[in-house]
C-alpha positions as MATLAB code, in Angstrom:
seq = 'METAAARTRPRARRGRAAWVAAGAALLAVTAAAVGSVVAGAIGTSPVATVVEDWSRAPVGARGVPDGWRKYETIGGNPAYDFEVVQDASRRALRMRSARDHSTIARDLSVDLAQTPVLEWTWRIRALPDGGDVRRRETSDLTAHLFVVWPRIPAMLRSRLIGYGWDATAPAGTVTRSRKTGTVTFVLLHSGREEMDRWITEQRNVVEDYRRIYGEAPDNPGALALSIDSNDTRSSAEGLIGSIRFVAESPGR';
ca = [
     266.717  173.702   26.769;
     267.065  170.120   25.727;
     268.727  169.510   22.349;
     269.278  166.366   20.349;
     270.705  165.499   16.948;
     269.692  162.551   14.843;
     272.874  160.544   14.125;
     273.578  156.915   13.296;
     276.699  154.794   12.633;
     276.304  153.101    9.274;
     277.017  149.375    9.059;
     276.156  149.042    5.436;
     275.318  151.703    2.912;
     271.755  151.511    1.751;
     269.760  153.959   -0.251;
     267.511  156.278    1.621;
     263.773  155.683    1.253;
     260.918  158.081    1.884;
     257.189  157.616    2.161;
     254.339  160.059    2.079;
     251.075  159.557    4.001;
     247.814  161.449    3.723;
     245.488  161.895    6.672;
     243.218  164.195    8.657;
     244.192  167.513   10.196;
     243.802  168.692   13.756;
     241.056  167.013   15.795;
     239.929  164.706   13.002;
     239.309  167.438   10.379;
     240.077  165.794    7.042;
     242.999  167.289    5.161;
     245.872  166.240    2.953;
     248.997  165.542    4.949;
     252.524  164.478    4.299;
     254.986  162.728    6.579;
     258.278  161.625    5.124;
     260.337  159.026    6.922;
     264.025  158.784    6.111;
     265.447  155.309    6.640;
     268.556  155.073    8.792;
     271.714  153.226    8.021;
     271.238  150.843   10.947;
     268.583  148.389    9.828;
     265.424  150.212    8.718;
     264.860  152.339   11.818;
     263.782  155.882   10.892;
     266.153  158.643   11.943;
     263.932  161.527   10.831;
     260.266  162.105   10.052;
     259.901  165.225    7.928;
     256.666  167.035    8.704;
     257.154  170.023    6.394;
     259.941  171.712    4.432;
     257.732  173.969    2.236;
     259.297  172.572   -0.938;
     255.994  171.557   -2.516;
     254.620  175.084   -2.709;
     256.018  177.735   -5.052;
     257.666  180.775   -3.522;
     255.016  183.455   -3.251;
     252.136  181.072   -2.539;
     249.778  182.798   -0.113;
     247.155  181.734    2.355;
     246.796  178.227    3.790;
     249.575  176.019    2.345;
     248.819  172.821    0.486;
     248.443  169.919    2.901;
     247.330  172.144    5.768;
     243.834  173.017    6.950;
     242.295  176.053    8.585;
     241.592  175.687   12.283;
     239.450  178.555   13.488;
     239.380  179.649   17.113;
     236.454  181.427   18.751;
     236.813  185.178   18.294;
     240.060  184.807   16.367;
     238.903  186.473   13.128;
     241.669  184.657   11.236;
     243.265  186.371    8.242;
     245.710  183.552    7.332;
     248.273  186.113    6.231;
     250.806  183.436    5.311;
     253.286  183.266    2.422;
     255.884  180.723    1.332;
     259.168  182.621    0.999;
     262.828  182.050    0.225;
     264.807  183.664    3.022;
     268.454  183.512    1.954;
     269.003  179.772    1.459;
     265.937  178.710    3.474;
     262.423  177.954    2.316;
     259.957  179.020    4.992;
     256.389  180.011    5.782;
     256.121  183.677    6.719;
     253.295  184.193    9.191;
     251.861  187.628    9.937;
     249.122  188.700   12.308;
     247.373  192.066   12.644;
     244.804  191.908   15.455;
     243.813  188.394   14.440;
     244.424  184.781   15.482;
     245.274  182.385   12.647;
     245.966  178.667   13.093;
     246.557  175.878   10.575;
     246.939  172.169   11.232;
     247.873  168.935    9.528;
     247.845  165.255   10.291;
     250.976  163.822   11.871;
     252.360  160.296   11.498;
     255.330  159.833   13.820;
     256.704  157.098   16.074;
     257.954  158.791   19.225;
     259.740  155.611   20.253;
     262.042  156.096   17.257;
     262.014  159.876   16.791;
     261.029  161.657   20.030;
     262.719  164.994   19.300;
     260.848  167.777   17.514;
     263.246  169.926   15.487;
     262.368  173.111   13.644;
     263.902  176.372   12.494;
     262.352  179.788   12.969;
     263.082  183.463   12.644;
     260.966  185.804   14.746;
     260.635  189.334   13.395;
     257.932  190.959   15.531;
     256.315  190.226   18.898;
     252.790  191.276   19.890;
     253.045  194.413   22.026;
     252.694  193.456   25.682;
     251.938  189.832   24.915;
     252.061  187.511   27.944;
     250.477  184.050   27.832;
     250.301  183.988   31.627;
     247.434  186.495   31.451;
     244.163  185.869   29.643;
     243.833  189.464   28.424;
     247.297  189.453   26.771;
     247.516  185.818   25.642;
     249.164  186.473   22.268;
     252.216  184.853   20.697;
     254.170  185.406   17.527;
     254.561  182.345   15.249;
     254.542  179.138   17.313;
     253.977  175.375   17.049;
     251.639  172.886   18.716;
     252.028  169.125   19.029;
     248.530  167.711   19.353;
     247.093  164.578   20.931;
     243.417  164.605   19.860;
     240.927  163.008   22.249;
     237.158  162.769   22.455;
     235.499  165.092   23.428;
     238.115  167.266   21.769;
     237.539  170.536   23.650;
     237.772  168.812   27.025;
     240.254  165.969   26.688;
     242.671  166.761   23.860;
     246.214  167.586   24.913;
     248.336  170.228   23.166;
     251.879  171.312   23.930;
     252.706  174.694   22.425;
     256.300  175.808   21.864;
     256.478  179.571   21.797;
     258.424  182.822   22.038;
     256.818  185.243   24.481;
     257.117  189.013   24.516;
     257.157  189.181   28.326;
     257.112  185.839   30.173;
     260.641  184.487   30.801;
     262.206  181.692   28.796;
     261.760  178.365   30.538;
     258.205  179.144   31.637;
     255.791  176.214   31.413;
     252.229  177.393   31.865;
     248.674  176.277   31.190;
     246.729  178.402   28.730;
     244.445  180.889   30.450;
     241.838  180.318   27.742;
     241.656  176.529   27.416;
     242.627  173.725   29.735;
     243.767  171.539   26.839;
     246.855  173.661   26.043;
     250.165  173.950   27.911;
     252.787  176.402   26.668;
     256.545  175.804   26.871;
     258.321  179.116   26.308;
     261.762  178.859   24.736;
     262.599  182.553   24.312;
     261.498  185.890   25.713;
     261.739  189.436   24.451;
     263.680  190.882   21.547;
     267.277  189.883   22.262;
     267.509  186.919   19.862;
     265.023  188.142   17.276;
     265.450  188.407   13.513;
     267.929  185.567   13.101;
     267.486  181.915   12.227;
     267.484  179.593   15.232;
     267.230  175.807   15.241;
     265.228  174.357   18.125;
     265.063  170.787   19.412;
     262.649  169.541   22.068;
     262.251  166.014   23.350;
     258.478  165.776   23.154;
     258.342  162.592   25.236;
     260.227  164.268   28.097;
     258.103  167.414   27.885;
     254.889  165.360   27.898;
     256.005  163.357   30.939;
     256.950  166.542   32.759;
     253.584  168.170   32.048;
     251.176  165.226   32.298;
     253.058  162.771   34.496;
     252.856  159.853   32.084;
     254.254  158.596   28.782;
     252.563  159.917   25.621;
     250.903  158.063   22.804;
     251.997  159.121   19.348;
     250.552  162.572   18.574;
     247.942  162.900   15.852;
     248.514  166.403   14.512;
     250.823  169.387   14.375;
     249.611  172.982   14.212;
     251.132  176.389   13.494;
     249.620  179.522   14.968;
     250.131  183.259   15.379;
     247.945  185.737   17.232;
     247.785  189.381   18.225;
     244.038  189.808   18.731;
     244.115  190.165   22.533;
     246.781  192.882   22.531;
     245.301  194.435   19.376;
     248.775  194.718   17.901;
     250.749  192.767   15.292;
     253.302  189.964   15.043;
     255.469  188.254   12.434;
     257.599  185.130   12.279;
     259.031  182.643    9.787;
     258.824  178.890   10.314;
     261.323  176.804    8.368;
     261.642  173.025    8.150;
     259.894  170.889   10.757;
     260.786  167.278   11.536;
     261.034  164.654   14.267;
     264.480  163.141   14.829;
     266.060  160.434   16.976;
     267.667  161.148   20.321;
     271.402  161.674   20.130;
     273.570  158.749   21.393;
     274.774  159.053   24.959;
     272.360  161.829   25.917;
];
């Protein structure tokens, strides 16, 4: 699994600046969105683009978080059983699924040339029983993320890379969704061994895109969070902490 940290060598101390942008959610659905860019110490190059840290919502807020938008899938019967929680020292979104498929999305403003590495924290508490994204009839995942490149027509040409934790398929599996040709899953973990603890993940999205599609990516337009257990008719639970894009580490 590729990892990268966002580090710079300061030449001159400058204050850090942040900006917030509003935009449309997944596949051009209008929604409020926030992308914070932290200025680096070398010139003004960004070293991190914060997508979400859940700090704007009060602990206990339920349903679709502010700045995100519902994205309903056919037959998903979404419940949006989501809650902003404080888990020890971490603010996170707790996502639960009980025989449903719930997805939310938000607009994304990121420059992959500057910050190609997607970094997030998560804590997986329950996997859908018998879930296996390699099979259409068991294509369920606990809490997972999508990076989205919307295209027209959306259902045929959009490209989505999903980073997930499968109940059955081995870690390292890269597989096309059995339900839609627009989605490719990259599985980072499998089974219960590492569950119920906080893990920080880093993926070089540019490298993953090249490996999957054979060409360099444009900047993605959206990021989505999803959880589903409708195919296995079971349940799942996971917490998603902070999400950001960071620069590649020097010398990697």
